DRENDO-1510 file (C-alpha; in Angstrom, 1 decimal, always signed):
<recs>
REC; n; res; u; v; w
REC; 1; MET; -54.2; -122.5; -68.8 .
REC; 2; GLU; -50.7; -121.7; -70.2 .
REC; 3; GLY; -50.2; -118.2; -71.2 .
REC; 4; GLU; -47.3; -115.9; -72.0 .
REC; 5; LYS; -43.7; -117.0; -71.7 .
REC; 6; PHE; -40.8; -114.7; -70.9 .
REC; 7; MET; -37.1; -114.9; -71.0 .
REC; 8; ASN; -34.4; -112.8; -69.5 .
REC; 9; ARG; -30.6; -112.8; -69.6 .
REC; 10; LYS; -28.6; -110.4; -67.4 .
REC; 11; LYS; -25.0; -110.1; -66.5 .
REC; 12; LEU; -23.8; -111.5; -63.2 .
REC; 13; LYS; -20.5; -110.8; -61.4 .
REC; 14; THR; -19.4; -114.3; -62.4 .
REC; 15; LEU; -21.3; -114.4; -65.7 .
REC; 16; ILE; -19.6; -115.6; -68.9 .
REC; 17; ILE; -22.4; -116.6; -71.2 .
REC; 18; GLY; -25.6; -115.3; -69.7 .
REC; 19; ALA; -28.8; -116.1; -67.7 .
REC; 20; THR; -32.1; -117.3; -69.0 .
REC; 21; LEU; -35.5; -117.2; -67.2 .
REC; 22; ILE; -38.5; -118.7; -68.9 .
REC; 23; PRO; -41.6; -118.7; -66.6 .
REC; 24; SER; -44.8; -120.2; -67.9 .
REC; 25; ILE; -48.0; -118.5; -66.7 .
REC; 26; PHE; -51.0; -120.4; -65.5 .
REC; 27; PHE; -54.4; -119.0; -64.3 .
REC; 28; MET; -56.2; -120.7; -61.4 .
REC; 29; SER; -59.3; -119.8; -59.6 .
REC; 30; ASP; -61.6; -120.9; -56.8 .
REC; 31; ALA; -64.7; -119.5; -55.1 .
REC; 32; SER; -62.8; -116.9; -53.2 .
REC; 33; THR; -59.7; -115.8; -55.0 .
REC; 34; GLU; -57.8; -115.8; -58.3 .
REC; 35; SER; -54.0; -116.3; -58.6 .
REC; 36; GLN; -51.4; -116.6; -61.2 .
REC; 37; LEU; -48.8; -119.4; -60.8 .
REC; 38; PHE; -45.4; -118.7; -62.4 .
REC; 39; GLU; -42.9; -121.5; -62.9 .
REC; 40; GLY; -39.5; -120.2; -63.9 .
REC; 41; THR; -36.2; -121.7; -64.9 .
REC; 42; GLY; -33.0; -119.6; -64.5 .
REC; 43; GLU; -30.0; -120.9; -66.4 .
REC; 44; LEU; -26.6; -119.4; -65.5 .
REC; 45; VAL; -23.3; -120.1; -67.2 .
REC; 46; VAL; -20.4; -119.2; -64.8 .
REC; 47; GLY; -16.7; -119.4; -65.1 .
REC; 48; GLU; -14.3; -122.3; -64.4 .
REC; 49; ASP; -13.6; -120.8; -61.0 .
REC; 50; PHE; -17.1; -121.7; -59.8 .
REC; 51; LYS; -16.8; -123.0; -56.2 .
REC; 52; GLY; -20.2; -124.6; -55.9 .
REC; 53; ASP; -22.1; -121.7; -54.3 .
REC; 54; LEU; -25.6; -121.7; -55.7 .
REC; 55; THR; -26.8; -118.7; -53.7 .
REC; 56; LEU; -26.0; -116.2; -56.5 .
REC; 57; ALA; -27.9; -118.4; -59.1 .
REC; 58; TYR; -30.9; -118.5; -56.8 .
REC; 59; GLU; -30.9; -114.8; -56.1 .
REC; 60; ARG; -30.5; -114.0; -59.8 .
REC; 61; ALA; -33.4; -116.2; -60.8 .
REC; 62; LYS; -35.5; -114.8; -58.0 .
REC; 63; ASP; -34.7; -111.3; -59.0 .
REC; 64; GLU; -35.6; -111.9; -62.6 .
REC; 65; ILE; -38.9; -113.6; -61.9 .
REC; 66; THR; -40.0; -110.7; -59.6 .
REC; 67; THR; -38.8; -108.2; -62.2 .
REC; 68; ILE; -41.1; -109.9; -64.8 .
REC; 69; LEU; -44.0; -109.7; -62.4 .
REC; 70; ALA; -43.2; -106.1; -61.4 .
REC; 71; ASN; -42.4; -107.0; -57.8 .
REC; 72; ARG; -46.0; -108.3; -57.3 .
REC; 73; ALA; -44.9; -111.9; -56.7 .
REC; 74; GLU; -43.8; -114.0; -53.8 .
REC; 75; VAL; -41.4; -116.9; -54.6 .
REC; 76; SER; -42.6; -120.0; -52.8 .
REC; 77; GLY; -41.3; -123.5; -52.3 .
REC; 78; LYS; -37.7; -124.8; -52.5 .
REC; 79; PRO; -35.6; -124.1; -55.6 .
REC; 80; GLU; -34.4; -127.1; -57.6 .
REC; 81; TYR; -30.8; -126.9; -58.9 .
REC; 82; LYS; -28.9; -128.8; -61.5 .
REC; 83; VAL; -25.1; -128.2; -62.3 .
REC; 84; ASP; -23.5; -129.4; -65.5 .
REC; 85; GLN; -20.1; -128.9; -67.0 .
REC; 86; ILE; -20.1; -127.5; -70.6 .
REC; 87; GLY; -17.7; -128.3; -73.3 .
REC; 88; ASN; -14.3; -127.0; -74.1 .
REC; 89; GLY; -13.7; -125.6; -70.6 .
REC; 90; ALA; -16.3; -122.9; -71.2 .
REC; 91; GLY; -17.6; -123.1; -67.6 .
REC; 92; VAL; -20.5; -124.5; -65.6 .
REC; 93; LEU; -24.2; -124.4; -66.5 .
REC; 94; ILE; -26.5; -123.9; -63.4 .
REC; 95; THR; -30.2; -124.5; -63.7 .
REC; 96; CYS; -32.4; -123.1; -61.0 .
REC; 97; LYS; -36.1; -123.8; -61.1 .
REC; 98; LEU; -38.5; -121.5; -59.1 .
REC; 99; ARG; -42.2; -121.1; -58.5 .
REC; 100; ALA; -43.9; -117.8; -57.7 .
REC; 101; ILE; -47.5; -117.1; -56.7 .
REC; 102; VAL; -49.4; -113.8; -57.6 .
REC; 103; ASP; -52.8; -112.9; -56.1 .
REC; 104; ASP; -53.5; -109.7; -57.9 .
REC; 105; SER; -57.2; -109.0; -58.2 .
REC; 106; ASN; -56.7; -105.5; -59.7 .
REC; 107; VAL; -54.7; -106.8; -62.6 .
REC; 108; LEU; -56.8; -109.9; -63.2 .
REC; 109; ASP; -60.0; -107.8; -63.2 .
REC; 110; ALA; -58.6; -105.5; -65.8 .
REC; 111; PHE; -57.7; -108.5; -68.0 .
REC; 112; LYS; -61.3; -109.8; -67.8 .
REC; 113; ASP; -62.1; -106.9; -70.1 .
REC; 114; ARG; -62.0; -108.6; -73.5 .
REC; 115; LYS; -60.6; -105.6; -75.4 .
REC; 116; HIS; -57.7; -105.3; -72.9 .
REC; 117; LEU; -57.1; -109.0; -73.0 .
REC; 118; GLU; -57.0; -109.1; -76.8 .
REC; 119; GLN; -54.6; -106.2; -76.9 .
REC; 120; SER; -52.4; -107.8; -74.3 .
REC; 121; VAL; -52.4; -111.1; -76.3 .
REC; 122; GLN; -51.3; -109.1; -79.4 .
REC; 123; ASN; -48.5; -107.3; -77.5 .
REC; 124; ASN; -47.3; -110.6; -76.0 .
REC; 125; LYS; -47.2; -112.2; -79.4 .
REC; 126; GLY; -44.9; -109.5; -80.5 .
REC; 127; PHE; -42.8; -109.9; -77.4 .
REC; 128; GLU; -42.7; -113.6; -77.9 .
REC; 129; GLU; -41.5; -113.1; -81.5 .
REC; 130; ARG; -38.8; -110.8; -80.4 .
REC; 131; ARG; -37.9; -113.3; -77.6 .
REC; 132; LYS; -37.5; -116.1; -80.2 .
REC; 133; LEU; -35.2; -114.0; -82.3 .
REC; 134; THR; -33.1; -113.1; -79.3 .
REC; 135; GLU; -33.0; -116.7; -78.2 .
REC; 136; GLU; -31.8; -117.8; -81.7 .
REC; 137; GLU; -29.1; -115.2; -81.7 .
REC; 138; TYR; -28.1; -116.2; -78.1 .
REC; 139; ASP; -27.8; -119.8; -79.1 .
REC; 140; LYS; -25.6; -119.0; -82.0 .
REC; 141; LEU; -23.4; -116.8; -79.8 .
REC; 142; GLN; -23.2; -119.5; -77.2 .
REC; 143; LYS; -22.1; -122.1; -79.7 .
REC; 144; ARG; -19.5; -119.7; -81.1 .
REC; 145; TYR; -18.2; -119.0; -77.6 .
REC; 146; ILE; -17.9; -122.7; -76.7 .
REC; 147; GLU; -16.1; -123.4; -80.0 .
REC; 148; ALA; -13.8; -120.4; -79.8 .
REC; 149; LYS; -10.2; -120.9; -78.6 .
REC; 150; ASP; -8.8; -117.4; -79.0 .
REC; 151; PRO; -9.3; -115.4; -75.7 .
REC; 152; SER; -9.8; -112.2; -77.7 .
REC; 153; GLU; -12.5; -113.8; -79.8 .
REC; 154; ARG; -14.2; -115.0; -76.6 .
REC; 155; GLN; -14.1; -111.4; -75.3 .
REC; 156; LYS; -15.8; -110.1; -78.4 .
REC; 157; ILE; -18.5; -112.7; -78.1 .
REC; 158; ARG; -19.0; -111.8; -74.4 .
REC; 159; GLU; -19.5; -108.2; -75.4 .
REC; 160; GLN; -22.1; -109.1; -78.0 .
REC; 161; ILE; -24.0; -111.2; -75.5 .
REC; 162; GLU; -23.9; -108.4; -72.9 .
REC; 163; ASN; -25.3; -106.0; -75.5 .
REC; 164; ASN; -28.0; -108.6; -76.4 .
REC; 165; ASP; -28.8; -109.0; -72.6 .
REC; 166; SER; -29.3; -105.3; -72.2 .
REC; 167; LYS; -31.7; -105.0; -75.1 .
REC; 168; PHE; -33.8; -107.9; -73.9 .
REC; 169; THR; -33.9; -106.7; -70.3 .
REC; 170; ALA; -35.3; -103.4; -71.7 .
REC; 171; GLU; -37.9; -105.5; -73.6 .
REC; 172; GLN; -38.9; -107.1; -70.3 .
REC; 173; TYR; -39.3; -103.7; -68.6 .
REC; 174; LEU; -41.4; -102.7; -71.6 .
REC; 175; GLU; -43.6; -105.8; -71.2 .
REC; 176; SER; -43.9; -105.2; -67.4 .
REC; 177; GLY; -45.0; -101.6; -68.2 .
REC; 178; ASN; -47.6; -103.0; -70.6 .
REC; 179; ARG; -49.1; -105.1; -67.8 .
REC; 180; PHE; -49.5; -102.1; -65.6 .
REC; 181; TYR; -50.9; -100.1; -68.5 .
REC; 182; TYR; -53.7; -102.6; -69.2 .
REC; 183; ALA; -54.5; -102.7; -65.5 .
REC; 184; LYS; -54.9; -98.9; -65.7 .
REC; 185; MET; -52.0; -98.4; -63.3 .
REC; 186; TYR; -50.4; -95.7; -65.3 .
REC; 187; GLU; -47.9; -94.3; -62.9 .
REC; 188; GLU; -46.4; -97.8; -62.4 .
REC; 189; ALA; -46.4; -98.3; -66.2 .
REC; 190; ILE; -44.5; -95.1; -66.7 .
REC; 191; SER; -41.9; -96.1; -64.1 .
REC; 192; GLU; -41.3; -99.4; -66.0 .
REC; 193; TYR; -41.1; -97.7; -69.4 .
REC; 194; LYS; -38.5; -95.3; -67.9 .
REC; 195; LYS; -36.4; -98.3; -66.9 .
REC; 196; ALA; -36.6; -99.7; -70.4 .
REC; 197; LEU; -35.5; -96.4; -71.9 .
REC; 198; LYS; -32.6; -96.0; -69.5 .
REC; 199; ILE; -31.2; -99.3; -70.8 .
REC; 200; ASN; -32.2; -98.7; -74.5 .
REC; 201; PRO; -32.9; -95.0; -75.2 .
REC; 202; LYS; -33.6; -95.8; -78.8 .
REC; 203; ASN; -36.6; -98.0; -78.1 .
REC; 204; SER; -39.4; -96.2; -80.0 .
REC; 205; MET; -42.1; -98.5; -78.6 .
REC; 206; ALA; -41.2; -97.6; -75.1 .
REC; 207; TYR; -41.6; -93.9; -75.9 .
REC; 208; TYR; -44.9; -94.6; -77.6 .
REC; 209; ASN; -46.3; -96.7; -74.8 .
REC; 210; ARG; -45.2; -94.2; -72.2 .
REC; 211; GLY; -46.9; -91.5; -74.3 .
REC; 212; LEU; -50.1; -93.6; -74.1 .
REC; 213; ALA; -49.8; -93.8; -70.3 .
REC; 214; TYR; -49.2; -90.0; -70.0 .
REC; 215; TYR; -52.3; -89.4; -72.3 .
REC; 216; ASN; -54.5; -91.5; -70.0 .
REC; 217; GLN; -53.3; -89.5; -67.1 .
REC; 218; GLY; -54.4; -86.3; -68.9 .
REC; 219; ASN; -50.7; -85.2; -69.3 .
REC; 220; LEU; -51.2; -84.3; -73.0 .
REC; 221; ASN; -48.0; -82.2; -73.5 .
REC; 222; GLN; -45.8; -85.0; -72.0 .
REC; 223; ALA; -47.7; -87.5; -74.2 .
REC; 224; ILE; -46.9; -85.4; -77.3 .
REC; 225; SER; -43.3; -85.2; -76.3 .
REC; 226; ASP; -43.0; -89.0; -76.1 .
REC; 227; TYR; -44.9; -89.4; -79.4 .
REC; 228; ASN; -42.5; -87.0; -81.0 .
REC; 229; ARG; -39.5; -89.0; -79.8 .
REC; 230; ALA; -41.1; -92.2; -81.0 .
REC; 231; ILE; -41.6; -90.7; -84.5 .
REC; 232; GLU; -38.0; -89.4; -84.5 .
REC; 233; LEU; -36.8; -92.9; -83.9 .
REC; 234; ASN; -39.3; -94.5; -86.3 .
REC; 235; PRO; -40.7; -92.1; -88.9 .
REC; 236; LYS; -43.1; -94.7; -90.2 .
REC; 237; TYR; -44.7; -95.2; -86.8 .
REC; 238; SER; -48.4; -94.7; -87.9 .
REC; 239; MET; -49.8; -95.4; -84.4 .
REC; 240; ALA; -47.6; -92.7; -82.9 .
REC; 241; TYR; -49.0; -90.2; -85.5 .
REC; 242; ASN; -52.6; -91.3; -84.8 .
REC; 243; ASN; -52.3; -90.9; -81.0 .
REC; 244; ARG; -50.3; -87.7; -81.2 .
REC; 245; GLY; -53.3; -86.5; -83.3 .
REC; 246; ASN; -55.6; -87.5; -80.4 .
REC; 247; ALA; -53.6; -85.4; -78.0 .
REC; 248; TYR; -53.5; -82.4; -80.3 .
REC; 249; LYS; -57.3; -82.8; -80.8 .
REC; 250; ASP; -57.9; -82.8; -77.0 .
REC; 251; LEU; -55.8; -79.6; -76.8 .
REC; 252; GLY; -58.1; -78.0; -79.4 .
REC; 253; ASN; -55.4; -78.0; -82.1 .
REC; 254; LEU; -57.6; -79.5; -84.8 .
REC; 255; ASN; -55.3; -78.5; -87.7 .
REC; 256; GLN; -52.3; -80.3; -86.2 .
REC; 257; ALA; -54.5; -83.3; -85.3 .
REC; 258; MET; -55.8; -83.5; -88.9 .
REC; 259; SER; -52.2; -83.4; -90.2 .
REC; 260; ASP; -51.2; -86.3; -87.9 .
REC; 261; TYR; -54.3; -88.4; -88.9 .
REC; 262; ASN; -53.5; -87.8; -92.6 .
REC; 263; LYS; -49.9; -89.0; -92.0 .
REC; 264; ALA; -51.1; -92.1; -90.2 .
REC; 265; ILE; -53.4; -93.0; -93.0 .
REC; 266; GLU; -50.7; -92.3; -95.6 .
REC; 267; LEU; -48.5; -94.8; -93.8 .
REC; 268; ASN; -51.3; -97.3; -93.3 .
REC; 269; GLN; -54.3; -97.1; -95.5 .
REC; 270; LYS; -56.0; -99.9; -93.6 .
REC; 271; TYR; -55.8; -98.1; -90.3 .
REC; 272; ALA; -59.4; -98.0; -89.1 .
REC; 273; ASP; -58.7; -96.0; -85.9 .
REC; 274; ALA; -57.0; -93.2; -87.9 .
REC; 275; TYR; -60.0; -92.8; -90.2 .
REC; 276; TYR; -62.3; -92.9; -87.2 .
REC; 277; ASN; -60.3; -90.2; -85.3 .
REC; 278; ARG; -60.1; -88.0; -88.4 .
REC; 279; GLY; -63.8; -88.4; -88.7 .
REC; 280; ARG; -64.2; -87.0; -85.2 .
REC; 281; ALA; -61.9; -84.1; -86.1 .
REC; 282; TYR; -64.0; -83.3; -89.2 .
REC; 283; TYR; -67.2; -83.5; -87.1 .
REC; 284; ASP; -65.7; -81.0; -84.6 .
REC; 285; GLN; -64.9; -78.7; -87.6 .
REC; 286; GLY; -68.5; -78.9; -88.8 .
REC; 287; ASN; -67.6; -80.9; -91.9 .
REC; 288; ILE; -70.3; -83.5; -91.3 .
REC; 289; SER; -70.2; -85.1; -94.8 .
REC; 290; GLN; -66.5; -85.7; -94.6 .
REC; 291; ALA; -66.9; -87.1; -91.1 .
REC; 292; ILE; -69.5; -89.6; -92.4 .
REC; 293; GLU; -67.1; -90.6; -95.2 .
REC; 294; ASP; -64.3; -91.3; -92.7 .
REC; 295; TYR; -66.6; -93.2; -90.3 .
REC; 296; SER; -67.8; -95.3; -93.3 .
REC; 297; LYS; -64.2; -96.1; -94.3 .
REC; 298; ALA; -63.4; -97.2; -90.7 .
REC; 299; ILE; -66.5; -99.5; -90.8 .
REC; 300; GLU; -65.4; -100.8; -94.2 .
REC; 301; ILE; -62.1; -101.8; -92.7 .
REC; 302; ASN; -63.6; -103.1; -89.4 .
REC; 303; PRO; -67.3; -104.0; -89.8 .
REC; 304; ASN; -67.6; -104.4; -86.0 .
REC; 305; TYR; -66.4; -100.9; -85.1 .
REC; 306; LEU; -69.0; -99.9; -82.6 .
REC; 307; ALA; -67.8; -96.3; -82.0 .
REC; 308; ALA; -67.7; -95.7; -85.7 .
REC; 309; TYR; -71.4; -96.7; -86.0 .
REC; 310; ARG; -72.4; -94.6; -83.0 .
REC; 311; ASN; -70.6; -91.5; -84.3 .
REC; 312; ARG; -71.8; -91.9; -87.8 .
REC; 313; GLY; -75.3; -92.2; -86.4 .
REC; 314; ARG; -74.7; -88.8; -84.6 .
REC; 315; ALA; -73.5; -87.3; -87.8 .
REC; 316; TYR; -76.6; -88.5; -89.7 .
REC; 317; ALA; -78.7; -87.2; -86.9 .
REC; 318; TYR; -77.0; -83.8; -87.3 .
REC; 319; GLN; -78.1; -83.9; -90.9 .
REC; 320; LYS; -81.6; -84.9; -89.8 .
REC; 321; ASN; -81.3; -88.2; -91.6 .
REC; 322; TRP; -83.2; -89.9; -88.9 .
REC; 323; ASN; -83.7; -93.3; -90.5 .
REC; 324; GLN; -80.0; -93.7; -91.2 .
REC; 325; ALA; -79.1; -92.5; -87.8 .
REC; 326; ILE; -81.4; -95.1; -86.2 .
REC; 327; SER; -79.9; -97.8; -88.4 .
REC; 328; ASP; -76.4; -97.0; -87.2 .
REC; 329; PHE; -77.4; -96.7; -83.5 .
REC; 330; SER; -79.2; -100.0; -83.8 .
REC; 331; LYS; -76.1; -101.7; -85.3 .
REC; 332; ALA; -74.0; -100.3; -82.4 .
REC; 333; ILE; -76.5; -101.7; -79.9 .
REC; 334; GLU; -76.4; -105.1; -81.8 .
REC; 335; LEU; -72.6; -105.1; -81.2 .
REC; 336; ASN; -73.0; -104.1; -77.5 .
REC; 337; SER; -76.4; -104.4; -76.0 .
REC; 338; ASN; -75.1; -102.7; -72.8 .
REC; 339; ASP; -74.0; -99.5; -74.5 .
REC; 340; THR; -76.0; -96.8; -72.5 .
REC; 341; GLU; -74.7; -93.9; -74.6 .
REC; 342; THR; -76.1; -95.4; -77.8 .
REC; 343; TYR; -79.5; -96.1; -76.3 .
REC; 344; ASN; -79.6; -92.4; -75.3 .
REC; 345; HIS; -78.7; -91.2; -78.9 .
REC; 346; ARG; -81.3; -93.5; -80.5 .
REC; 347; GLY; -83.9; -92.4; -77.9 .
REC; 348; LEU; -83.3; -88.8; -78.9 .
REC; 349; VAL; -83.7; -89.5; -82.6 .
REC; 350; TYR; -86.9; -91.5; -81.9 .
REC; 351; GLY; -88.1; -88.4; -80.0 .
REC; 352; MET; -87.3; -86.2; -83.0 .
REC; 353; GLN; -89.4; -88.5; -85.1 .
REC; 354; GLY; -92.3; -88.3; -82.7 .
REC; 355; ASN; -92.0; -91.9; -81.8 .
REC; 356; PHE; -92.2; -91.3; -78.0 .
REC; 357; LYS; -93.0; -94.8; -77.1 .
REC; 358; ARG; -89.7; -96.1; -78.5 .
REC; 359; ALA; -87.8; -93.1; -77.2 .
REC; 360; ILE; -89.1; -93.8; -73.6 .
REC; 361; ALA; -88.2; -97.5; -74.0 .
REC; 362; ASP; -84.6; -96.6; -75.0 .
REC; 363; PHE; -84.2; -94.1; -72.1 .
REC; 364; THR; -85.6; -96.7; -69.7 .
REC; 365; LYS; -83.1; -99.3; -70.9 .
REC; 366; SER; -80.3; -96.8; -70.5 .
REC; 367; ILE; -81.5; -96.0; -66.9 .
REC; 368; GLU; -81.6; -99.7; -66.2 .
REC; 369; LEU; -78.0; -100.0; -67.3 .
REC; 370; ASP; -76.8; -96.9; -65.5 .
REC; 371; PRO; -79.2; -95.5; -62.8 .
REC; 372; SER; -76.6; -92.9; -61.9 .
REC; 373; ASN; -76.9; -91.0; -65.2 .
REC; 374; ALA; -79.0; -87.9; -64.6 .
REC; 375; GLU; -79.2; -87.1; -68.3 .
REC; 376; MET; -81.3; -90.2; -69.1 .
REC; 377; TYR; -84.0; -89.3; -66.5 .
REC; 378; ASN; -84.1; -85.8; -67.9 .
REC; 379; ASN; -84.5; -87.0; -71.5 .
REC; 380; ARG; -87.2; -89.5; -70.6 .
REC; 381; GLY; -88.9; -86.7; -68.7 .
REC; 382; LEU; -88.9; -84.6; -71.9 .
REC; 383; MET; -90.6; -87.4; -73.8 .
REC; 384; TYR; -93.3; -87.6; -71.2 .
REC; 385; ALA; -93.7; -83.8; -71.3 .
REC; 386; LEU; -94.1; -83.9; -75.1 .
REC; 387; GLN; -96.9; -86.3; -74.6 .
REC; 388; GLU; -98.4; -83.8; -72.0 .
REC; 389; ASN; -97.9; -86.4; -69.2 .
REC; 390; PHE; -96.5; -83.7; -66.9 .
REC; 391; ASP; -96.9; -85.6; -63.7 .
REC; 392; GLN; -94.6; -88.3; -64.9 .
REC; 393; ALA; -92.3; -85.8; -66.5 .
REC; 394; ILE; -91.9; -84.0; -63.1 .
REC; 395; LYS; -91.0; -87.4; -61.5 .
REC; 396; ASP; -88.2; -87.9; -64.0 .
REC; 397; PHE; -86.9; -84.3; -63.7 .
REC; 398; SER; -86.9; -84.7; -59.9 .
REC; 399; LYS; -85.0; -87.9; -60.2 .
REC; 400; ALA; -82.5; -86.3; -62.4 .
REC; 401; ILE; -82.0; -83.6; -59.8 .
REC; 402; ASP; -81.7; -86.2; -57.0 .
REC; 403; VAL; -78.9; -87.8; -59.0 .
REC; 404; ASP; -77.2; -84.5; -59.9 .
REC; 405; PRO; -78.3; -81.5; -57.7 .
REC; 406; ASN; -76.4; -79.1; -60.0 .
REC; 407; TYR; -78.3; -80.1; -63.1 .
REC; 408; SER; -79.7; -76.7; -64.2 .
REC; 409; ILE; -81.5; -78.0; -67.3 .
REC; 410; ALA; -83.5; -80.5; -65.2 .
REC; 411; TYR; -84.6; -77.6; -62.9 .
REC; 412; ASN; -85.6; -75.5; -65.9 .
REC; 413; ASN; -87.5; -78.4; -67.5 .
REC; 414; ARG; -89.3; -79.2; -64.2 .
REC; 415; GLY; -90.2; -75.5; -63.9 .
REC; 416; LEU; -91.8; -75.7; -67.4 .
REC; 417; ALA; -93.8; -78.8; -66.4 .
REC; 418; TYR; -95.0; -77.1; -63.2 .
REC; 419; GLU; -96.1; -74.1; -65.3 .
REC; 420; LYS; -98.1; -76.4; -67.5 .
REC; 421; LEU; -99.9; -77.8; -64.4 .
REC; 422; GLY; -100.6; -74.2; -63.2 .
REC; 423; ASN; -98.2; -74.4; -60.2 .
REC; 424; ILE; -96.6; -71.0; -60.9 .
REC; 425; SER; -94.8; -70.6; -57.6 .
REC; 426; GLN; -93.0; -73.9; -57.9 .
REC; 427; ALA; -92.2; -73.1; -61.5 .
REC; 428; ILE; -90.6; -69.7; -60.6 .
REC; 429; SER; -88.7; -71.4; -57.8 .
REC; 430; ASP; -87.2; -74.0; -60.3 .
REC; 431; PHE; -86.4; -71.2; -62.8 .
REC; 432; ASN; -84.6; -69.3; -60.1 .
REC; 433; LYS; -82.6; -72.3; -59.0 .
REC; 434; ALA; -81.7; -73.1; -62.7 .
REC; 435; LEU; -80.5; -69.5; -63.2 .
REC; 436; GLU; -78.5; -69.6; -60.0 .
REC; 437; LEU; -76.7; -72.7; -61.3 .
REC; 438; ASP; -76.2; -71.4; -64.8 .
REC; 439; PRO; -76.4; -67.5; -64.7 .
REC; 440; SER; -75.2; -67.1; -68.3 .
REC; 441; ASN; -78.1; -69.2; -69.8 .
REC; 442; GLU; -80.4; -66.8; -71.6 .
REC; 443; ASN; -83.0; -69.4; -72.3 .
REC; 444; ILE; -83.5; -70.0; -68.6 .
REC; 445; ARG; -83.5; -66.2; -67.9 .
REC; 446; GLY; -86.1; -65.8; -70.6 .
REC; 447; ASP; -88.4; -68.4; -69.1 .
REC; 448; LEU; -88.2; -66.8; -65.7 .
REC; 449; ASN; -88.8; -63.3; -67.0 .
REC; 450; ARG; -91.7; -64.4; -69.2 .
REC; 451; LEU; -93.4; -66.1; -66.2 .
REC; 452; ARG; -92.9; -63.0; -64.0 .
REC; 453; ASP; -94.3; -60.7; -66.6 .
REC; 454; GLN; -97.4; -62.9; -66.9 .
REC; 455; ASN; -98.0; -62.9; -63.2 .
</recs>
């Protein structure tokens, strides 16, 4: 299947016009492995003093195709060359065709994620549009160069082409960084973005993308620094404001986060993510009604916004609007039937309604999807305990402890269940362990003291 196309032009020692590389990407698979096949064409225009040595053309084409693939490719097969004279004594056009094979399961696995794939497609569309504009400009300059007779005019055109080459090479590093980013290889992505910025320090997108990579590494201050620079270069960069708001929110600076979300929305009133993130900030501030309003606006813009339904459901649950909360959680599950977190939320609301059967069904489904989540066993155990099925409750609390031996709440809940069954010594043992794990929890201390006083 043909995918993205790339082009690169970079100055050579003998370069007059430029170099072009346009590999087409194909995806192939068999029972044991998956590979990407790249076919690239390098076009070099060299001076009249060309002596017929094709090595430089080959090395340049090889260098560029490996740069595009972030040094994860192996050039294979023999190159194919074609040499043509071009008009008006401008020089010689060398065409070098290459093939390269990539077997990179980590990157391919990441791109199987639909969200990452869709985002990559959008980014590559933008890259392709910029490539076309650069190609058109290059063709015009090439035509002007061939037609020019004045050496000083040719020199000016060469300088324009070299400037064009540098900008587009920066774009290629940017695209290479994006590939690493979507493969969650953040350190490698940052390295590529740095290369892009070294060539073009005014590339706001490179700062923004590097900020995203730093954010995902947990380096929030560095992320903010890059978002700041992106905004300086492009004051209307709504995404930079939104993501800087996320970084400030994670640092606990809700006022600055709110300011950034407001600015992002001011710049783009159809920005669903900005409304969603501002809703989260309102929720953290305790402004539940305003949070619901922002989540609703995000859903209005994007009716399939799963996280907005889930978080609006949580806000409704906070207001004890159980039916509306269940409606939102059910919509989120409709959008993604494997969303364990939403099953958990809906199960808790069913429990608050006293609908223990449905609550247990939701927690059981969540456990099926993620058996390593101790919280789900604990929550299901609570539902059994509320039905006075203490034996089954103890089994679930014990399983929660098996999964997470430091889960103090599960020890406390199991202690309460043992107390109900009259097993006081085991109850005291569990309360002691829970208090050992969480010595500042006054509820656990209260249960332990109460049981000691009674016995």
